[in-house]
C-alpha positions in Angstrom: -34.7 14.7 43.4 -37.3 17.2 42.4 -37.6 17.9 38.6 -36.2 21.2 37.5 -38.4 24.0 36.4 -40.1 23.7 33.1 -38.6 25.9 30.3 -40.5 29.1 29.7 -40.8 30.3 26.2 -40.1 33.9 25.0 -42.3 33.3 21.9 -46.0 32.8 22.1 -46.7 29.8 19.8 -50.0 30.8 18.2 -50.7 31.0 14.5 -51.5 34.4 13.0 -50.5 36.4 9.9 -47.6 37.9 11.9 -46.4 34.6 13.3 -46.6 32.9 9.9 -44.6 35.7 8.3 -41.9 35.3 11.0 -41.7 31.6 10.3 -41.2 32.4 6.6 -38.3 34.6 7.4 -36.7 32.0 9.6 -37.2 29.4 6.9 -35.3 31.6 4.5 -32.6 33.3 6.7 -32.9 31.8 10.1 -30.5 29.4 11.8 -31.2 26.9 14.5 -28.1 26.3 16.7 -27.0 22.7 17.4 -27.5 23.3 21.1 -31.2 22.8 20.8 -32.0 26.2 22.2 -30.9 29.2 20.2 -32.5 30.7 17.2 -30.7 33.3 15.0 -32.0 35.5 12.1 -29.6 37.4 9.9 -30.4 40.0 7.2 -28.8 42.8 5.3 -31.9 44.8 6.0 -32.0 46.1 9.5 -35.8 46.9 9.3 -36.4 43.2 8.6 -34.8 42.3 11.9 -37.0 44.9 13.7 -40.1 43.6 11.9 -39.3 40.0 12.8 -39.0 40.9 16.5 -42.3 42.8 16.3 -44.1 39.9 14.7 -42.9 37.5 17.5 -43.3 40.1 20.3 -39.8 39.7 21.5 -37.2 42.2 22.7 -33.7 41.1 21.8 -30.6 42.9 20.8 -29.9 43.7 17.1 -26.2 43.4 16.3 -24.0 44.1 13.3 -22.0 41.4 11.7 -19.7 41.3 8.6 -19.4 38.5 6.1 -16.1 37.0 5.0 -16.2 39.5 2.1 -16.8 42.4 4.4 -20.5 43.0 3.7 -22.5 44.4 6.6 -25.5 42.5 7.9 -27.7 42.5 11.0 -28.8 39.7 13.3 -30.6 38.9 16.4 -30.3 35.7 18.5 -32.4 34.4 21.4 -32.8 31.2 23.4 -36.2 29.5 23.6 -36.3 25.7 23.9 -40.1 25.5 23.4 -40.0 27.6 20.2 -36.9 25.7 19.0 -38.8 22.4 19.4 -41.8 23.8 17.7 -39.7 24.9 14.7 -38.3 21.4 14.5 -41.8 19.9 14.6 -42.9 21.8 11.5 -39.8 21.0 9.4 -36.9 23.3 10.3 -33.6 22.0 11.6 -29.9 23.0 12.0 -28.1 23.4 8.7 -31.4 23.2 6.9 -30.5 25.0 3.7 -29.9 21.8 1.6 -32.1 19.4 3.6 -35.4 21.1 4.2 -38.2 19.5 2.3 -41.4 21.1 3.6 -42.9 23.2 6.4 -46.2 22.5 8.1 -48.2 25.7 7.7 -51.9 26.1 8.2 -53.5 26.8 4.8 -55.1 29.9 6.2 -51.7 31.5 6.8 -49.7 29.9 3.9 -49.3 33.2 1.9 -48.2 35.1 5.0 -45.5 32.4 5.4 -44.7 32.7 1.7 -44.4 36.5 1.9 -41.9 36.1 4.7 -40.0 33.5 2.7 -40.1 35.8 -0.3 -38.6 38.7 1.8 -35.8 36.4 2.7 -35.1 34.2 -0.4 -37.3 35.7 -3.1 -37.0 38.4 -5.7 -39.1 40.2 -8.3 -38.0 41.8 -11.5 -39.5 43.4 -14.6 -38.6 45.0 -17.9 -40.0 46.0 -21.3 -39.1 43.4 -23.9 -36.6 44.9 -26.4 -38.1 42.8 -29.2 -41.8 43.0 -28.5 -42.4 46.7 -27.8 -45.8 46.3 -26.1 -44.6 43.5 -23.8 -43.8 44.1 -20.2 -42.1 41.2 -18.5 -42.8 40.6 -14.8 -41.4 37.8 -12.7 -41.4 36.6 -9.1 -38.9 33.9 -8.1 -37.6 31.9 -5.2 -34.1 30.4 -4.8 -32.9 27.7 -2.4 -30.3 25.0 -2.1 -33.0 22.3 -1.6 -34.9 21.4 -4.8 -37.2 19.2 -2.7 -38.4 22.3 -0.8 -39.1 24.2 -4.0 -41.1 21.2 -5.3 -43.2 21.3 -2.1 -43.6 25.1 -2.4 -44.7 24.8 -6.1 -47.2 22.1 -5.2 -48.7 24.1 -2.3 -49.1 27.2 -4.4 -50.6 25.2 -7.2 -53.1 23.5 -4.9 -54.3 26.8 -3.4 -54.4 29.2 -6.3 -53.9 27.0 -9.3 -50.7 28.4 -10.8 -47.8 26.2 -11.7 -44.7 28.3 -12.2 -41.5 26.6 -13.5 -38.9 24.8 -11.4 -35.3 25.1 -12.8 -32.3 23.1 -11.8 -28.9 24.5 -12.7 -26.0 22.3 -13.7 -22.9 22.9 -11.6 -24.7 25.4 -9.3 -25.8 24.6 -5.7 -29.3 25.9 -5.9 -32.6 25.7 -7.7 -35.1 28.3 -8.7 -38.9 28.4 -8.7 -40.1 31.2 -11.1 -43.5 32.7 -11.9 -44.0 34.9 -14.9 -46.7 37.0 -16.7 -50.2 36.6 -15.3 -49.1 33.9 -12.8 -46.7 36.4 -11.2 -49.6 38.8 -10.9 -51.8 36.2 -9.2 -49.0 35.3 -6.8 -48.5 38.9 -5.9 -52.2 39.3 -5.1 -52.1 36.2 -2.9 -49.1 37.3 -1.0 -50.2 40.9 -0.5 -53.9 40.2 0.0 -54.6 43.3 2.0 -52.8 46.5 3.1 -50.9 46.7 6.3 -49.4 43.2 6.2 -45.9 42.7 7.6 -43.4 42.8 4.7 -40.0 44.2 3.7 -40.8 47.6 2.4 -38.1 47.8 -0.3 -39.3 44.5 -2.0 -43.0 45.6 -1.7 -42.3 49.0 -3.3 -40.4 47.3 -6.2 -43.4 45.0 -6.9 -45.8 47.9 -6.6 -43.8 49.8 -9.2 -44.2 46.9 -11.6 -47.9 46.7 -10.8 -48.5 50.3 -11.5 -47.1 49.8 -15.0 -49.2 46.7 -15.5 -52.4 48.4 -14.3 -51.7 51.4 -16.5 -51.5 49.1 -19.5 -54.9 47.3 -19.1 -55.8 45.5 -22.3 -52.2 45.5 -23.3 -49.7 42.7 -22.9 -47.8 41.1 -20.0 -45.2 39.2 -21.8 -45.6 37.9 -25.4 -49.3 37.6 -26.5 -50.6 37.7 -22.9 -53.3 40.0 -21.6 -54.3 41.0 -18.1 -57.3 42.9 -16.8 -57.7 43.7 -13.1 
């Protein structure tokens, strides 16, 4: 009996800034089906699905779906055995949210991956401290159900740009948080958005840029209590 045809992949498996960003999105919001073939990405932001497909150069259908509470989201699904196997080889798996521990990413593209992960499972927030009038608080954080993964993420970021952040475990809550504040958050922002034109979720980038405009306008002032930053 002649062997069947070799599977043909839809995705070109080649590391680049766009490819690493897409892997970050999949790590945050992607799903590997148990059939060993199908990959799914779901997001409440339709532009994120469009950007994901652009980064992987795939043409798939974007569909609407509703959560059990009625919230609208968008998703795309496609079958690609080779890409599925590649994702497994770098650390992703079905039902990964609580079991993932690390992802094998080339150092050159780590912050492209992190930016994608941030667009899926990260957030930023800022505010003027009500007690210290000259203090402007700025934070970047990541949340996941796997503390081991956040420990890996924290160690990778520390090894590359030398910032530590803080890893928080919450009693009676099924997730952990990795948070960066003050000057560390600024350094992380610079690393993730290292040049213009990079793939990113526009609404999250604009939110950070709003915080950065306030920080840059306050050069010589404070970022958080007794902390100064000069660009």
